mmJSON file of the N, C-alpha and C atoms, coordinates in Angstrom:
{"data_MODEL":{"atom_site":{
"group_PDB":["ATOM","ATOM","ATOM","ATOM","ATOM","ATOM","ATOM","ATOM","ATOM","ATOM","ATOM","ATOM","ATOM","ATOM","ATOM","ATOM","ATOM","ATOM","ATOM","ATOM","ATOM","ATOM","ATOM","ATOM","ATOM","ATOM","ATOM","ATOM","ATOM","ATOM","ATOM","ATOM","ATOM","ATOM","ATOM","ATOM","ATOM","ATOM","ATOM","ATOM","ATOM","ATOM","ATOM","ATOM","ATOM","ATOM","ATOM","ATOM","ATOM","ATOM","ATOM","ATOM","ATOM","ATOM","ATOM","ATOM","ATOM","ATOM","ATOM","ATOM","ATOM","ATOM","ATOM","ATOM","ATOM","ATOM","ATOM","ATOM","ATOM","ATOM","ATOM","ATOM","ATOM","ATOM","ATOM","ATOM","ATOM","ATOM","ATOM","ATOM","ATOM","ATOM","ATOM","ATOM","ATOM","ATOM","ATOM","ATOM","ATOM","ATOM","ATOM","ATOM","ATOM","ATOM","ATOM","ATOM","ATOM","ATOM","ATOM","ATOM","ATOM","ATOM","ATOM","ATOM","ATOM","ATOM","ATOM","ATOM","ATOM","ATOM","ATOM","ATOM","ATOM","ATOM","ATOM","ATOM","ATOM","ATOM","ATOM","ATOM","ATOM","ATOM","ATOM","ATOM","ATOM","ATOM","ATOM","ATOM","ATOM","ATOM","ATOM","ATOM","ATOM","ATOM","ATOM","ATOM","ATOM","ATOM","ATOM","ATOM","ATOM","ATOM","ATOM","ATOM","ATOM","ATOM","ATOM","ATOM","ATOM","ATOM","ATOM","ATOM","ATOM","ATOM","ATOM","ATOM","ATOM","ATOM","ATOM","ATOM","ATOM","ATOM","ATOM","ATOM","ATOM","ATOM","ATOM","ATOM","ATOM","ATOM","ATOM","ATOM","ATOM","ATOM","ATOM","ATOM","ATOM","ATOM","ATOM","ATOM","ATOM","ATOM","ATOM","ATOM","ATOM","ATOM","ATOM","ATOM","ATOM","ATOM","ATOM","ATOM","ATOM","ATOM","ATOM","ATOM","ATOM","ATOM"],
"id":[1,2,3,4,5,6,7,8,9,10,11,12,13,14,15,16,17,18,19,20,21,22,23,24,25,26,27,28,29,30,31,32,33,34,35,36,37,38,39,40,41,42,43,44,45,46,47,48,49,50,51,52,53,54,55,56,57,58,59,60,61,62,63,64,65,66,67,68,69,70,71,72,73,74,75,76,77,78,79,80,81,82,83,84,85,86,87,88,89,90,91,92,93,94,95,96,97,98,99,100,101,102,103,104,105,106,107,108,109,110,111,112,113,114,115,116,117,118,119,120,121,122,123,124,125,126,127,128,129,130,131,132,133,134,135,136,137,138,139,140,141,142,143,144,145,146,147,148,149,150,151,152,153,154,155,156,157,158,159,160,161,162,163,164,165,166,167,168,169,170,171,172,173,174,175,176,177,178,179,180,181,182,183,184,185,186,187,188,189,190,191,192,193,194,195,196,197,198],
"type_symbol":["N","C","C","N","C","C","N","C","C","N","C","C","N","C","C","N","C","C","N","C","C","N","C","C","N","C","C","N","C","C","N","C","C","N","C","C","N","C","C","N","C","C","N","C","C","N","C","C","N","C","C","N","C","C","N","C","C","N","C","C","N","C","C","N","C","C","N","C","C","N","C","C","N","C","C","N","C","C","N","C","C","N","C","C","N","C","C","N","C","C","N","C","C","N","C","C","N","C","C","N","C","C","N","C","C","N","C","C","N","C","C","N","C","C","N","C","C","N","C","C","N","C","C","N","C","C","N","C","C","N","C","C","N","C","C","N","C","C","N","C","C","N","C","C","N","C","C","N","C","C","N","C","C","N","C","C","N","C","C","N","C","C","N","C","C","N","C","C","N","C","C","N","C","C","N","C","C","N","C","C","N","C","C","N","C","C","N","C","C","N","C","C","N","C","C","N","C","C"],
"label_atom_id":["N","CA","C","N","CA","C","N","CA","C","N","CA","C","N","CA","C","N","CA","C","N","CA","C","N","CA","C","N","CA","C","N","CA","C","N","CA","C","N","CA","C","N","CA","C","N","CA","C","N","CA","C","N","CA","C","N","CA","C","N","CA","C","N","CA","C","N","CA","C","N","CA","C","N","CA","C","N","CA","C","N","CA","C","N","CA","C","N","CA","C","N","CA","C","N","CA","C","N","CA","C","N","CA","C","N","CA","C","N","CA","C","N","CA","C","N","CA","C","N","CA","C","N","CA","C","N","CA","C","N","CA","C","N","CA","C","N","CA","C","N","CA","C","N","CA","C","N","CA","C","N","CA","C","N","CA","C","N","CA","C","N","CA","C","N","CA","C","N","CA","C","N","CA","C","N","CA","C","N","CA","C","N","CA","C","N","CA","C","N","CA","C","N","CA","C","N","CA","C","N","CA","C","N","CA","C","N","CA","C","N","CA","C","N","CA","C","N","CA","C","N","CA","C","N","CA","C","N","CA","C"],
"label_alt_id":[null,null,null,null,null,null,null,null,null,null,null,null,null,null,null,null,null,null,null,null,null,null,null,null,null,null,null,null,null,null,null,null,null,null,null,null,null,null,null,null,null,null,null,null,null,null,null,null,null,null,null,null,null,null,null,null,null,null,null,null,null,null,null,null,null,null,null,null,null,null,null,null,null,null,null,null,null,null,null,null,null,null,null,null,null,null,null,null,null,null,null,null,null,null,null,null,null,null,null,null,null,null,null,null,null,null,null,null,null,null,null,null,null,null,null,null,null,null,null,null,null,null,null,null,null,null,null,null,null,null,null,null,null,null,null,null,null,null,null,null,null,null,null,null,null,null,null,null,null,null,null,null,null,null,null,null,null,null,null,null,null,null,null,null,null,null,null,null,null,null,null,null,null,null,null,null,null,null,null,null,null,null,null,null,null,null,null,null,null,null,null,null,null,null,null,null,null,null],
"label_comp_id":["MET","MET","MET","PHE","PHE","PHE","THR","THR","THR","PRO","PRO","PRO","GLU","GLU","GLU","ASN","ASN","ASN","PRO","PRO","PRO","PRO","PRO","PRO","ALA","ALA","ALA","TRP","TRP","TRP","HIS","HIS","HIS","ARG","ARG","ARG","SER","SER","SER","SER","SER","SER","TYR","TYR","TYR","CYS","CYS","CYS","GLU","GLU","GLU","THR","THR","THR","GLY","GLY","GLY","THR","THR","THR","CYS","CYS","CYS","LEU","LEU","LEU","GLU","GLU","GLU","ALA","ALA","ALA","ALA","ALA","ALA","ARG","ARG","ARG","ILE","ILE","ILE","GLY","GLY","GLY","GLY","GLY","GLY","MET","MET","MET","ILE","ILE","ILE","GLN","GLN","GLN","VAL","VAL","VAL","ARG","ARG","ARG","ASP","ASP","ASP","SER","SER","SER","LYS","LYS","LYS","ASP","ASP","ASP","PRO","PRO","PRO","ALA","ALA","ALA","GLY","GLY","GLY","PRO","PRO","PRO","VAL","VAL","VAL","LEU","LEU","LEU","THR","THR","THR","PHE","PHE","PHE","THR","THR","THR","LEU","LEU","LEU","SER","SER","SER","GLU","GLU","GLU","TRP","TRP","TRP","LYS","LYS","LYS","ALA","ALA","ALA","PHE","PHE","PHE","LEU","LEU","LEU","GLN","GLN","GLN","GLY","GLY","GLY","VAL","VAL","VAL","ARG","ARG","ARG","ALA","ALA","ALA","LEU","LEU","LEU","GLU","GLU","GLU","PHE","PHE","PHE","ASP","ASP","ASP","VAL","VAL","VAL","ASP","ASP","ASP"],
"label_asym_id":["A","A","A","A","A","A","A","A","A","A","A","A","A","A","A","A","A","A","A","A","A","A","A","A","A","A","A","A","A","A","A","A","A","A","A","A","A","A","A","A","A","A","A","A","A","A","A","A","A","A","A","A","A","A","A","A","A","A","A","A","A","A","A","A","A","A","A","A","A","A","A","A","A","A","A","A","A","A","A","A","A","A","A","A","A","A","A","A","A","A","A","A","A","A","A","A","A","A","A","A","A","A","A","A","A","A","A","A","A","A","A","A","A","A","A","A","A","A","A","A","A","A","A","A","A","A","A","A","A","A","A","A","A","A","A","A","A","A","A","A","A","A","A","A","A","A","A","A","A","A","A","A","A","A","A","A","A","A","A","A","A","A","A","A","A","A","A","A","A","A","A","A","A","A","A","A","A","A","A","A","A","A","A","A","A","A","A","A","A","A","A","A","A","A","A","A","A","A"],
"label_entity_id":["1","1","1","1","1","1","1","1","1","1","1","1","1","1","1","1","1","1","1","1","1","1","1","1","1","1","1","1","1","1","1","1","1","1","1","1","1","1","1","1","1","1","1","1","1","1","1","1","1","1","1","1","1","1","1","1","1","1","1","1","1","1","1","1","1","1","1","1","1","1","1","1","1","1","1","1","1","1","1","1","1","1","1","1","1","1","1","1","1","1","1","1","1","1","1","1","1","1","1","1","1","1","1","1","1","1","1","1","1","1","1","1","1","1","1","1","1","1","1","1","1","1","1","1","1","1","1","1","1","1","1","1","1","1","1","1","1","1","1","1","1","1","1","1","1","1","1","1","1","1","1","1","1","1","1","1","1","1","1","1","1","1","1","1","1","1","1","1","1","1","1","1","1","1","1","1","1","1","1","1","1","1","1","1","1","1","1","1","1","1","1","1","1","1","1","1","1","1"],
"label_seq_id":[1,1,1,2,2,2,3,3,3,4,4,4,5,5,5,6,6,6,7,7,7,8,8,8,9,9,9,10,10,10,11,11,11,12,12,12,13,13,13,14,14,14,15,15,15,16,16,16,17,17,17,18,18,18,19,19,19,20,20,20,21,21,21,22,22,22,23,23,23,24,24,24,25,25,25,26,26,26,27,27,27,28,28,28,29,29,29,30,30,30,31,31,31,32,32,32,33,33,33,34,34,34,35,35,35,36,36,36,37,37,37,38,38,38,39,39,39,40,40,40,41,41,41,42,42,42,43,43,43,44,44,44,45,45,45,46,46,46,47,47,47,48,48,48,49,49,49,50,50,50,51,51,51,52,52,52,53,53,53,54,54,54,55,55,55,56,56,56,57,57,57,58,58,58,59,59,59,60,60,60,61,61,61,62,62,62,63,63,63,64,64,64,65,65,65,66,66,66],
"pdbx_PDB_ins_code":[null,null,null,null,null,null,null,null,null,null,null,null,null,null,null,null,null,null,null,null,null,null,null,null,null,null,null,null,null,null,null,null,null,null,null,null,null,null,null,null,null,null,null,null,null,null,null,null,null,null,null,null,null,null,null,null,null,null,null,null,null,null,null,null,null,null,null,null,null,null,null,null,null,null,null,null,null,null,null,null,null,null,null,null,null,null,null,null,null,null,null,null,null,null,null,null,null,null,null,null,null,null,null,null,null,null,null,null,null,null,null,null,null,null,null,null,null,null,null,null,null,null,null,null,null,null,null,null,null,null,null,null,null,null,null,null,null,null,null,null,null,null,null,null,null,null,null,null,null,null,null,null,null,null,null,null,null,null,null,null,null,null,null,null,null,null,null,null,null,null,null,null,null,null,null,null,null,null,null,null,null,null,null,null,null,null,null,null,null,null,null,null,null,null,null,null,null,null],
"Cartn_x":[8.877,8.921,10.203,10.051,11.208,11.774,13.071,13.801,14.9,15.596,16.731,17.784,17.905,18.861,18.313,16.995,16.337,15.29,15.738,14.782,14.101,12.962,12.336,13.229,13.051,13.824,13.105,13.642,13.06,13.643,12.795,13.208,12.845,13.729,13.48,13.34,12.668,12.539,13.908,14.065,15.311,15.438,14.345,14.37,14.817,15.012,15.425,16.913,17.224,18.622,19.208,18.352,18.846,18.943,18.288,18.261,17.185,16.468,15.387,14.065,13.719,12.554,11.708,10.622,9.831,10.45,10.291,10.732,9.529,9.509,8.412,8.982,8.24,8.629,7.38,7.51,6.406,6.599,5.598,5.652,4.409,4.6,3.45,2.597,1.311,0.401,0.165,1.024,0.857,2.059,1.849,2.923,3.062,4.283,4.537,5.372,5.094,5.772,6.279,7.518,8.104,8.944,9.312,10.181,11.628,12.422,13.806,14.641,14.231,14.968,14.699,13.628,13.243,12.838,13.794,13.444,12.819,13.034,12.423,11.077,10.679,9.441,8.215,7.115,5.854,5.904,5.096,4.995,3.523,3.226,1.87,1.772,0.646,0.461,-0.752,-0.576,-1.623,-1.767,-2.975,-3.153,-2.574,-2.345,-1.838,-2.8,-4.094,-5.064,-5.086,-4.954,-4.88,-3.632,-2.497,-1.242,-1.311,-1.885,-2.022,-2.928,-4.004,-4.912,-4.188,-3.375,-2.604,-1.632,-0.9,0.05,-0.65,-1.827,-2.603,-2.939,-3.346,-3.657,-2.449,-1.299,-0.062,0.25,0.16,0.473,-0.517,-1.752,-2.78,-2.779,-1.779,-1.629,-2.825,-3.51,-4.646,-4.232,-2.968,-2.494,-1.605,-1.663,-0.877,-1.319,-0.398,-0.755,-0.272,0.33,0.821,-0.291],
"Cartn_y":[-11.612,-13.056,-13.447,-14.331,-14.766,-16.042,-16.117,-17.275,-17.596,-18.728,-19.001,-17.894,-17.224,-16.127,-14.836,-14.744,-13.547,-13.951,-14.466,-14.937,-13.778,-14.055,-12.998,-12.631,-11.436,-10.97,-11.407,-12.416,-12.919,-12.139,-11.828,-11.029,-11.758,-11.657,-12.196,-11.036,-11.304,-10.31,-9.96,-8.719,-8.322,-8.985,-9.574,-10.287,-11.737,-12.197,-13.572,-13.699,-14.347,-14.492,-15.848,-16.851,-18.204,-18.547,-17.78,-18.112,-19.113,-19.603,-20.558,-19.849,-19.005,-18.146,-18.189,-17.491,-17.321,-16.233,-16.386,-15.376,-14.949,-13.697,-13.181,-12.472,-12.556,-11.865,-11.277,-10.078,-9.466,-9.805,-10.439,-10.86,-10.305,-9.234,-8.554,-7.986,-8.258,-7.788,-8.813,-9.809,-10.89,-10.928,-11.537,-11.785,-13.292,-13.783,-15.205,-15.383,-16.472,-16.762,-18.191,-18.389,-19.739,-19.922,-21.162,-21.529,-21.388,-20.613,-20.39,-21.67,-22.648,-23.912,-24.784,-24.493,-25.306,-24.393,-23.663,-22.685,-23.287,-24.573,-25.228,-25.851,-25.729,-26.335,-25.509,-25.817,-25.131,-23.636,-22.896,-21.449,-21.098,-20.257,-19.742,-18.404,-18.167,-16.928,-16.18,-14.87,-14.013,-12.773,-12.225,-10.921,-9.866,-8.677,-7.601,-7.278,-7.283,-6.964,-8.061,-9.314,-10.397,-10.251,-9.943,-9.786,-8.618,-7.495,-6.33,-6.638,-7.383,-7.769,-8.686,-9.603,-10.481,-9.672,-8.75,-7.931,-7.085,-6.562,-5.803,-6.699,-7.937,-8.875,-9.203,-9.365,-9.628,-8.452,-7.254,-6.056,-5.867,-6.321,-6.203,-7.39,-8.277,-9.478,-10.409,-10.425,-11.322,-12.79,-13.036,-14.416,-14.837,-14.106,-14.416,-15.754,-16.712,-18.057,-18.331,-17.358,-17.563,-17.521],
"Cartn_z":[-23.67,-23.518,-22.782,-21.807,-21.044,-21.632,-21.675,-22.185,-21.191,-21.355,-20.449,-20.49,-21.636,-21.734,-21.136,-20.992,-20.48,-19.438,-18.271,-17.262,-16.536,-15.871,-15.065,-13.881,-13.37,-12.205,-10.935,-10.261,-9.021,-7.851,-6.86,-5.703,-4.416,-3.432,-2.085,-1.11,-0.025,1.026,1.596,1.997,2.66,4.029,4.534,5.806,5.634,4.428,4.156,4.454,5.56,5.969,5.592,5.396,5.158,3.68,2.822,1.402,1.053,2.055,1.819,2.056,1.121,1.263,-0.001,0.028,-1.18,-2.037,-3.332,-4.277,-5.1,-5.507,-6.324,-7.543,-8.64,-9.872,-10.506,-11.037,-11.779,-13.243,-13.811,-15.204,-15.879,-16.632,-17.22,-16.103,-16.138,-15.113,-14.02,-13.912,-12.943,-11.998,-10.83,-9.875,-9.745,-9.875,-9.68,-8.427,-7.697,-6.441,-6.508,-6.031,-6.023,-4.772,-4.52,-3.399,-3.859,-3.165,-3.589,-3.546,-2.74,-2.68,-3.901,-4.644,-5.794,-6.951,-7.528,-8.563,-9.819,-10.047,-11.213,-10.851,-9.585,-9.112,-9.455,-8.8,-9.097,-8.796,-9.538,-9.393,-9.217,-8.24,-8.049,-8.767,-9.432,-10.187,-9.655,-9.448,-8.92,-9.797,-9.849,-10.485,-9.547,-10.07,-9.218,-8.085,-8.368,-7.309,-6.242,-6.635,-5.64,-4.779,-5.404,-4.681,-3.704,-4.148,-3.268,-2.089,-2.317,-1.227,-0.241,-0.75,0.123,0.98,0.363,1.119,2.174,1.845,2.852,4.034,3.756,4.825,5.678,5.06,5.808,6.723,6.175,6.986,8.132,7.94,8.983,9.939,9.796,10.634,10.54,9.393,9.205,9.165,8.889,8.75,9.913,11.012,12.183,12.758,12.855,13.337,14.744,15.388,16.765,17.759],
"occupancy":[1.0,1.0,1.0,1.0,1.0,1.0,1.0,1.0,1.0,1.0,1.0,1.0,1.0,1.0,1.0,1.0,1.0,1.0,1.0,1.0,1.0,1.0,1.0,1.0,1.0,1.0,1.0,1.0,1.0,1.0,1.0,1.0,1.0,1.0,1.0,1.0,1.0,1.0,1.0,1.0,1.0,1.0,1.0,1.0,1.0,1.0,1.0,1.0,1.0,1.0,1.0,1.0,1.0,1.0,1.0,1.0,1.0,1.0,1.0,1.0,1.0,1.0,1.0,1.0,1.0,1.0,1.0,1.0,1.0,1.0,1.0,1.0,1.0,1.0,1.0,1.0,1.0,1.0,1.0,1.0,1.0,1.0,1.0,1.0,1.0,1.0,1.0,1.0,1.0,1.0,1.0,1.0,1.0,1.0,1.0,1.0,1.0,1.0,1.0,1.0,1.0,1.0,1.0,1.0,1.0,1.0,1.0,1.0,1.0,1.0,1.0,1.0,1.0,1.0,1.0,1.0,1.0,1.0,1.0,1.0,1.0,1.0,1.0,1.0,1.0,1.0,1.0,1.0,1.0,1.0,1.0,1.0,1.0,1.0,1.0,1.0,1.0,1.0,1.0,1.0,1.0,1.0,1.0,1.0,1.0,1.0,1.0,1.0,1.0,1.0,1.0,1.0,1.0,1.0,1.0,1.0,1.0,1.0,1.0,1.0,1.0,1.0,1.0,1.0,1.0,1.0,1.0,1.0,1.0,1.0,1.0,1.0,1.0,1.0,1.0,1.0,1.0,1.0,1.0,1.0,1.0,1.0,1.0,1.0,1.0,1.0,1.0,1.0,1.0,1.0,1.0,1.0,1.0,1.0,1.0,1.0,1.0,1.0],
"B_iso_or_equiv":[0.0,0.0,0.0,0.0,0.0,0.0,0.0,0.0,0.0,0.0,0.0,0.0,0.0,0.0,0.0,0.0,0.0,0.0,0.0,0.0,0.0,0.0,0.0,0.0,0.0,0.0,0.0,0.0,0.0,0.0,0.0,0.0,0.0,0.0,0.0,0.0,0.0,0.0,0.0,0.0,0.0,0.0,0.0,0.0,0.0,0.0,0.0,0.0,0.0,0.0,0.0,0.0,0.0,0.0,0.0,0.0,0.0,0.0,0.0,0.0,0.0,0.0,0.0,0.0,0.0,0.0,0.0,0.0,0.0,0.0,0.0,0.0,0.0,0.0,0.0,0.0,0.0,0.0,0.0,0.0,0.0,0.0,0.0,0.0,0.0,0.0,0.0,0.0,0.0,0.0,0.0,0.0,0.0,0.0,0.0,0.0,0.0,0.0,0.0,0.0,0.0,0.0,0.0,0.0,0.0,0.0,0.0,0.0,0.0,0.0,0.0,0.0,0.0,0.0,0.0,0.0,0.0,0.0,0.0,0.0,0.0,0.0,0.0,0.0,0.0,0.0,0.0,0.0,0.0,0.0,0.0,0.0,0.0,0.0,0.0,0.0,0.0,0.0,0.0,0.0,0.0,0.0,0.0,0.0,0.0,0.0,0.0,0.0,0.0,0.0,0.0,0.0,0.0,0.0,0.0,0.0,0.0,0.0,0.0,0.0,0.0,0.0,0.0,0.0,0.0,0.0,0.0,0.0,0.0,0.0,0.0,0.0,0.0,0.0,0.0,0.0,0.0,0.0,0.0,0.0,0.0,0.0,0.0,0.0,0.0,0.0,0.0,0.0,0.0,0.0,0.0,0.0,0.0,0.0,0.0,0.0,0.0,0.0],
"pdbx_formal_charge":[null,null,null,null,null,null,null,null,null,null,null,null,null,null,null,null,null,null,null,null,null,null,null,null,null,null,null,null,null,null,null,null,null,null,null,null,null,null,null,null,null,null,null,null,null,null,null,null,null,null,null,null,null,null,null,null,null,null,null,null,null,null,null,null,null,null,null,null,null,null,null,null,null,null,null,null,null,null,null,null,null,null,null,null,null,null,null,null,null,null,null,null,null,null,null,null,null,null,null,null,null,null,null,null,null,null,null,null,null,null,null,null,null,null,null,null,null,null,null,null,null,null,null,null,null,null,null,null,null,null,null,null,null,null,null,null,null,null,null,null,null,null,null,null,null,null,null,null,null,null,null,null,null,null,null,null,null,null,null,null,null,null,null,null,null,null,null,null,null,null,null,null,null,null,null,null,null,null,null,null,null,null,null,null,null,null,null,null,null,null,null,null,null,null,null,null,null,null],
"auth_seq_id":[1,1,1,2,2,2,3,3,3,4,4,4,5,5,5,6,6,6,7,7,7,8,8,8,9,9,9,10,10,10,11,11,11,12,12,12,13,13,13,14,14,14,15,15,15,16,16,16,17,17,17,18,18,18,19,19,19,20,20,20,21,21,21,22,22,22,23,23,23,24,24,24,25,25,25,26,26,26,27,27,27,28,28,28,29,29,29,30,30,30,31,31,31,32,32,32,33,33,33,34,34,34,35,35,35,36,36,36,37,37,37,38,38,38,39,39,39,40,40,40,41,41,41,42,42,42,43,43,43,44,44,44,45,45,45,46,46,46,47,47,47,48,48,48,49,49,49,50,50,50,51,51,51,52,52,52,53,53,53,54,54,54,55,55,55,56,56,56,57,57,57,58,58,58,59,59,59,60,60,60,61,61,61,62,62,62,63,63,63,64,64,64,65,65,65,66,66,66],
"auth_comp_id":["MET","MET","MET","PHE","PHE","PHE","THR","THR","THR","PRO","PRO","PRO","GLU","GLU","GLU","ASN","ASN","ASN","PRO","PRO","PRO","PRO","PRO","PRO","ALA","ALA","ALA","TRP","TRP","TRP","HIS","HIS","HIS","ARG","ARG","ARG","SER","SER","SER","SER","SER","SER","TYR","TYR","TYR","CYS","CYS","CYS","GLU","GLU","GLU","THR","THR","THR","GLY","GLY","GLY","THR","THR","THR","CYS","CYS","CYS","LEU","LEU","LEU","GLU","GLU","GLU","ALA","ALA","ALA","ALA","ALA","ALA","ARG","ARG","ARG","ILE","ILE","ILE","GLY","GLY","GLY","GLY","GLY","GLY","MET","MET","MET","ILE","ILE","ILE","GLN","GLN","GLN","VAL","VAL","VAL","ARG","ARG","ARG","ASP","ASP","ASP","SER","SER","SER","LYS","LYS","LYS","ASP","ASP","ASP","PRO","PRO","PRO","ALA","ALA","ALA","GLY","GLY","GLY","PRO","PRO","PRO","VAL","VAL","VAL","LEU","LEU","LEU","THR","THR","THR","PHE","PHE","PHE","THR","THR","THR","LEU","LEU","LEU","SER","SER","SER","GLU","GLU","GLU","TRP","TRP","TRP","LYS","LYS","LYS","ALA","ALA","ALA","PHE","PHE","PHE","LEU","LEU","LEU","GLN","GLN","GLN","GLY","GLY","GLY","VAL","VAL","VAL","ARG","ARG","ARG","ALA","ALA","ALA","LEU","LEU","LEU","GLU","GLU","GLU","PHE","PHE","PHE","ASP","ASP","ASP","VAL","VAL","VAL","ASP","ASP","ASP"],
"auth_asym_id":["A","A","A","A","A","A","A","A","A","A","A","A","A","A","A","A","A","A","A","A","A","A","A","A","A","A","A","A","A","A","A","A","A","A","A","A","A","A","A","A","A","A","A","A","A","A","A","A","A","A","A","A","A","A","A","A","A","A","A","A","A","A","A","A","A","A","A","A","A","A","A","A","A","A","A","A","A","A","A","A","A","A","A","A","A","A","A","A","A","A","A","A","A","A","A","A","A","A","A","A","A","A","A","A","A","A","A","A","A","A","A","A","A","A","A","A","A","A","A","A","A","A","A","A","A","A","A","A","A","A","A","A","A","A","A","A","A","A","A","A","A","A","A","A","A","A","A","A","A","A","A","A","A","A","A","A","A","A","A","A","A","A","A","A","A","A","A","A","A","A","A","A","A","A","A","A","A","A","A","A","A","A","A","A","A","A","A","A","A","A","A","A","A","A","A","A","A","A"],
"auth_atom_id":["N","CA","C","N","CA","C","N","CA","C","N","CA","C","N","CA","C","N","CA","C","N","CA","C","N","CA","C","N","CA","C","N","CA","C","N","CA","C","N","CA","C","N","CA","C","N","CA","C","N","CA","C","N","CA","C","N","CA","C","N","CA","C","N","CA","C","N","CA","C","N","CA","C","N","CA","C","N","CA","C","N","CA","C","N","CA","C","N","CA","C","N","CA","C","N","CA","C","N","CA","C","N","CA","C","N","CA","C","N","CA","C","N","CA","C","N","CA","C","N","CA","C","N","CA","C","N","CA","C","N","CA","C","N","CA","C","N","CA","C","N","CA","C","N","CA","C","N","CA","C","N","CA","C","N","CA","C","N","CA","C","N","CA","C","N","CA","C","N","CA","C","N","CA","C","N","CA","C","N","CA","C","N","CA","C","N","CA","C","N","CA","C","N","CA","C","N","CA","C","N","CA","C","N","CA","C","N","CA","C","N","CA","C","N","CA","C","N","CA","C","N","CA","C","N","CA","C","N","CA","C"],
"pdbx_PDB_model_num":[1,1,1,1,1,1,1,1,1,1,1,1,1,1,1,1,1,1,1,1,1,1,1,1,1,1,1,1,1,1,1,1,1,1,1,1,1,1,1,1,1,1,1,1,1,1,1,1,1,1,1,1,1,1,1,1,1,1,1,1,1,1,1,1,1,1,1,1,1,1,1,1,1,1,1,1,1,1,1,1,1,1,1,1,1,1,1,1,1,1,1,1,1,1,1,1,1,1,1,1,1,1,1,1,1,1,1,1,1,1,1,1,1,1,1,1,1,1,1,1,1,1,1,1,1,1,1,1,1,1,1,1,1,1,1,1,1,1,1,1,1,1,1,1,1,1,1,1,1,1,1,1,1,1,1,1,1,1,1,1,1,1,1,1,1,1,1,1,1,1,1,1,1,1,1,1,1,1,1,1,1,1,1,1,1,1,1,1,1,1,1,1,1,1,1,1,1,1]
}}}
């Protein structure tokens, strides 16, 4: 159980140079994602399989908007 004294470990991409990036944390069998500029704001929650499918799509450039 996470408390203010024992918060989840949030991680940013090593490519995040500005500090205004997405952060992700593994909480049990789920992945949570938040905006680093608003850590108290909304959090999106994904299952591990959903997160892995998303990462596969990113690596395959499925979300390329250029």
